[in-house]
C-alpha positions in Angstrom: 68.3 92.1 63.3 65.4 94.2 64.6 64.5 93.1 68.1 60.9 94.3 67.7 60.3 91.9 64.8 59.6 88.3 65.9 62.5 86.1 64.9 63.5 82.5 65.6 65.9 82.1 68.6 69.6 82.6 67.7 71.4 79.3 68.1 74.7 79.6 69.9 77.5 79.1 67.3 79.6 76.1 67.0 83.1 77.1 68.1 86.3 76.7 66.0 89.1 74.8 67.7 90.9 77.4 69.8 94.3 78.7 68.8 95.6 77.0 72.0 94.6 74.6 74.7 92.3 76.8 76.8 88.6 77.6 76.9 89.1 81.3 76.3 87.3 82.5 73.2 86.6 85.7 71.3 82.9 86.0 70.8 81.7 87.7 67.7 78.5 85.8 66.6 78.6 84.3 63.1 75.0 84.2 61.8 74.7 82.2 58.6 78.1 80.6 59.1 77.2 79.6 62.7 80.9 79.6 63.6 82.7 81.4 66.4 85.2 83.8 64.9 88.7 83.7 66.3 89.5 81.6 69.4 92.1 82.7 71.8 94.0 81.5 74.8 95.7 82.9 77.9 99.1 84.1 76.7 102.3 82.5 78.1 104.2 84.6 80.6 107.5 84.1 79.0 106.6 85.2 75.4 108.0 88.7 75.3 108.3 89.2 71.5 105.6 91.8 71.2 106.4 93.8 74.3 103.6 96.2 73.3 102.1 97.8 76.4 103.0 101.3 77.5 102.2 104.9 78.0 98.8 106.6 77.7 98.2 109.1 74.9 95.1 111.2 74.4 92.6 110.9 71.6 91.2 114.3 70.9 87.9 114.5 69.1 87.0 117.2 66.6 84.6 118.7 69.1 87.6 119.6 71.3 88.9 118.4 74.6 90.3 115.1 75.8 88.1 111.9 75.8 90.2 110.5 78.7 88.7 111.1 82.1 89.3 109.6 85.6 87.5 106.4 86.5 86.0 107.6 89.8 85.4 111.3 89.5 82.0 112.5 90.8 79.2 110.4 92.2 78.3 107.0 90.7 75.4 106.6 88.3 72.9 103.8 88.5 72.9 101.1 85.8 69.8 102.6 84.4 71.4 106.1 84.2 74.5 104.7 82.5 72.4 102.8 80.0 70.3 105.9 79.1 73.4 108.1 78.7 75.7 105.7 76.9 73.3 103.2 75.2 72.8 105.5 72.1 76.5 105.4 71.6 76.7 101.6 71.4 76.1 100.1 67.9 75.5 96.7 66.4 77.9 95.7 63.7 77.2 93.2 61.0 80.2 92.2 58.8 79.8 90.2 55.7 82.7 87.8 55.8 84.2 85.9 52.9 85.5 82.4 53.3 89.0 82.3 54.9 91.5 80.2 56.8 92.1 81.1 60.4 95.5 81.4 62.1 95.0 77.8 63.4 94.6 76.5 59.9 90.9 75.9 60.1 88.5 76.8 57.3 86.0 79.5 58.1 83.0 79.5 55.7 81.5 82.7 54.4 78.7 84.3 56.3 77.9 87.3 58.6 79.8 88.2 61.8 77.6 90.0 64.3 79.3 92.1 67.0 79.2 95.4 68.9 81.0 98.7 68.9 80.8 102.2 70.2 81.2 105.7 68.9 84.3 107.6 70.0 84.0 111.0 68.4 81.7 113.4 66.5 83.5 112.5 63.3 81.7 109.1 63.1 84.6 106.9 64.2 83.6 103.6 65.9 85.7 101.2 67.9 85.2 97.4 67.7 87.2 94.2 67.9 89.4 93.2 65.0 87.9 89.7 65.0 84.4 91.1 64.4 85.4 92.6 61.0 88.3 90.3 60.1 88.1 89.5 56.3 84.9 91.5 56.0 83.8 92.4 52.5 81.2 94.9 53.8 80.4 96.3 57.2 77.0 97.7 58.4 76.5 99.7 61.6 73.1 99.9 63.2 72.3 102.7 65.7 69.8 102.9 68.5 67.3 104.8 66.3 67.4 101.8 63.8 69.4 103.8 61.2 71.8 101.4 59.4 74.8 102.9 57.7 77.6 101.4 55.7 81.0 101.7 57.5 84.5 101.8 56.1 87.5 100.3 57.8 89.9 103.0 58.9 92.4 100.6 60.3 92.9 97.6 62.5 95.4 96.1 64.9 95.3 92.3 65.2 97.9 92.5 68.0 95.4 94.2 70.3 92.2 92.8 68.6 91.0 96.4 67.9 89.6 98.1 64.8 88.3 101.6 64.0 85.4 102.1 61.6 84.1 105.3 60.0 80.5 106.2 59.2 79.1 109.2 57.4 76.6 110.6 59.9 75.6 114.0 61.2 77.6 114.8 64.3 74.4 115.7 66.1 73.1 112.2 65.6 76.1 110.6 67.4 76.7 109.9 71.1 80.5 109.6 71.6 81.6 107.7 74.7 84.5 108.9 76.8 87.5 106.8 77.6 88.5 106.5 81.2 92.1 106.0 82.5 92.3 102.3 82.9 95.3 102.6 85.2 92.9 103.9 87.9 90.7 100.8 87.7 90.7 98.7 90.9 89.5 95.2 91.7 86.0 95.4 93.0 85.0 98.5 91.0 81.4 98.2 89.7 81.1 97.9 85.9 78.5 97.9 83.2 78.6 96.2 79.8 76.4 97.1 76.8 76.3 95.1 73.6 74.3 92.8 71.4 74.5 89.2 72.7 73.0 86.7 70.2 71.6 89.7 68.2 69.6 91.1 71.2 70.2 94.8 70.7 71.8 97.0 73.3 71.6 94.6 76.2 73.0 95.8 79.5 74.6 93.7 82.2 76.6 94.6 85.3 79.2 93.2 87.6 82.5 94.1 89.1 86.2 94.1 88.1 87.3 90.7 89.1 91.0 91.0 88.4 93.6 93.2 86.7 96.8 92.7 84.7 95.7 89.6 82.8 97.4 88.6 79.6 95.4 87.1 76.8 96.3 86.0 73.3 95.4 88.3 70.4 94.0 86.9 67.1 97.5 86.9 65.5 99.1 85.1 68.5 100.7 88.1 70.3 100.0 88.8 73.9 97.6 91.6 75.0 98.7 93.1 78.3 97.0 94.8 81.2 93.7 93.1 80.4 90.7 93.7 82.7 88.8 90.7 84.0 85.1 91.1 84.9 82.1 88.9 85.9 79.6 91.0 83.9 77.6 88.6 81.7 79.0 88.7 78.2 78.1 86.3 75.3 78.5 85.9 71.6 77.7 89.1 69.8 79.1 91.3 72.6 82.5 91.5 71.0 83.7 95.1 70.6 81.2 96.6 73.0 82.2 98.8 75.9 82.9 97.9 79.5 81.9 101.1 81.5 82.7 102.3 84.9 80.3 103.8 87.4 80.5 107.2 85.7 79.6 105.8 82.3 83.2 106.1 80.9 84.8 103.2 78.9 87.4 101.3 80.8 87.7 98.5 78.2 86.5 96.8 75.1 84.9 93.4 75.8 86.8 90.9 73.7 87.1 87.4 75.1 85.2 85.0 77.4 86.5 82.0 79.4 84.2 79.0 78.7 85.9 76.5 81.0 86.6 74.4 77.9 83.1 72.9 78.0 81.0 75.2 75.8 80.5 78.7 74.5 78.4 80.4 77.1 79.2 82.9 79.8 80.7 81.4 83.0 81.5 84.7 84.7 85.0 85.3 83.3 85.3 88.0 80.7 88.4 89.8 79.4 88.4 93.4 78.2 91.2 95.2 76.3 92.0 98.2 78.6 91.0 101.7 77.6 94.6 103.0 77.7 95.5 100.5 75.1 92.5 101.4 73.1 93.5 105.1 73.4 97.0 104.5 72.0 95.9 102.2 69.2 93.0 104.4 68.1 95.3 107.5 67.9 97.8 105.6 65.7 95.0 104.3 63.4 93.5 107.8 63.0 96.9 109.3 62.4 98.4 106.7 60.0 95.7 104.1 59.3 97.8 101.4 61.0 99.6 100.5 64.2 103.2 99.8 64.6 104.5 97.9 67.6 108.1 98.1 68.7 109.9 94.8 68.9 112.9 93.8 70.9 113.2 90.2 69.8 113.7 88.1 72.9 111.8 85.7 75.1 112.6 85.8 78.7 111.9 84.2 82.1 111.8 86.0 85.4 114.5 85.3 87.9 113.3 83.7 91.1 115.0 83.2 94.4 115.2 79.5 93.7 116.9 80.0 90.3 119.2 82.6 91.7 120.3 80.4 94.6 120.5 77.1 92.7 122.7 78.6 89.9 124.5 81.3 91.9 123.3 84.1 89.7 124.8 87.6 90.3 121.3 89.0 90.9 118.1 88.0 92.6 115.8 89.9 90.3 115.8 90.4 86.5 114.9 88.6 83.3 116.8 85.5 81.9 117.1 85.8 78.2 115.7 82.5 76.8 115.8 83.0 73.0 116.9 85.7 70.6 115.0 86.0 67.3 117.1 86.0 64.2 117.3 89.4 62.5 115.9 91.3 65.5 117.4 94.3 67.2 118.4 92.0 70.1 120.3 89.8 67.7 122.0 92.7 66.1 123.1 93.9 69.6 124.4 90.4 70.2 122.3 89.6 73.2 123.0 86.1 74.4 120.3 83.5 75.1 120.6 80.8 77.7 122.4 77.7 76.7 121.7 75.2 79.5 118.2 73.8 80.0 117.3 73.3 83.6 114.2 72.5 85.7 113.5 74.5 88.9 110.4 73.9 91.0 108.8 72.0 88.1 109.5 74.8 85.5 112.0 74.6 82.6 114.4 77.5 82.1 117.5 78.2 80.1 120.4 79.6 82.1 123.9 80.7 81.0 122.7 83.7 78.9 122.3 87.4 79.6 120.2 88.7 82.4 118.3 91.9 81.7 118.0 94.1 84.9 117.1 97.5 83.4 115.7 98.9 80.2 115.7 102.5 79.1 116.9 103.6 82.5 114.2 101.6 84.4 114.7 98.6 86.5 112.8 95.6 85.1 112.0 92.6 87.3 109.0 91.3 85.4 108.1 90.6 81.8 105.2 93.1 82.0 107.6 95.8 83.0 109.9 95.1 80.0 106.9 95.0 77.7 105.8 98.4 79.0 109.2 99.9 78.3 109.3 98.6 74.8 105.6 99.5 74.2 106.3 103.2 75.0 108.8 103.3 72.1 108.4 103.1 68.3 110.2 100.9 65.7 113.6 102.4 65.0 114.1 103.8 68.5 117.2 103.0 70.4 117.2 101.9 74.0 119.9 100.9 76.4 119.6 97.6 78.2 121.6 97.0 81.4 122.6 93.3 81.5 124.6 90.8 83.5 126.8 88.6 81.3 128.4 86.1 83.7 129.4 88.3 86.6 130.1 91.4 84.5 127.7 94.3 84.1 127.2 95.6 80.6 125.2 98.2 78.8 123.9 97.2 75.4 122.2 99.6 72.9 119.4 98.0 70.9 117.6 99.4 67.9 114.0 98.3 68.2 112.4 96.6 65.2 108.9 96.3 63.8 106.8 93.5 65.4 106.3 90.6 62.9 102.8 89.7 61.8 102.9 86.6 64.0 105.2 85.4 66.8 106.5 82.6 64.7 108.0 84.9 62.2 
């Protein structure tokens, strides 16, 4: 859509029913279909099947050097300077989408999905959200000079809602954006978002980092960890666009908005997939065309002082194994799930099973810590878990599996 050509207003799309009971939504804009693509909800804290956060790797572009830079090096740029420097690297993506059925069982008619993306290297690779190009039969990428190119899908990862595209373009015509180290991001940091809300090309908004370490649900139901929350104004069509720090480096990919359950518009709560996750996923896609997530195969609940005291647990910190998935590495290693359902402080737990207190040599007191340990590994790797079974300490060796397509598998 050319912003210089008069067009009718773009009507906000009618949302699909979300995949859960929250007002959090992904926000690609469906043009002719007029349907919001892929709803999502805040992920439950006890669902640890994916366990796919982890270490930072480096994407190295063909022009040489690392694309990962600190978030706060040097003096800050103005919003105008950030826009001038990085705007040419932000693209509009139009995906022709065939009719499909969503993960929630709802029918999605054919049409066009409109989203955003950004160039990551001089080879013509572009990052966007998976839900922007999901089920696409063709993908067009429009640059700031109005050139429109056909893109091919290099690979995608529904578990992190990320995808990598490739366009055949002269490297001199591309403006790659750098990835910052999202571990250095702090609450209150200024941020800038650039994207194509409602088809309005390369719109810039600004705000701050409102919160860190959020968990949101990916299109396939797994949890995305370490998500950045911002109040920068984001709307339908911004999906896949960059969230930038004050130096103009990417700290996240804008992916979901909280609507408050009452509509589709921005209410000041936006969730971005962190750049360190983007870095790791992009590297795997460029190397192998796909992403593999290690899978332990348990759900767990964090030990609290109330649980420890009420049920005389041998530890005051750790993870209570709630369920063990059939056929998983955890099942093969004979981890034991809780057998007694109890309610403590209004929350339901299973006690009587194993308590995980360390993984791969690292103490784990939270679900996020266990996810990070598993996420640093690959399917087929072996890790040692230190557990309490009753009052006895044991070390159990688990061979990690491949994450299933959906949590229900």
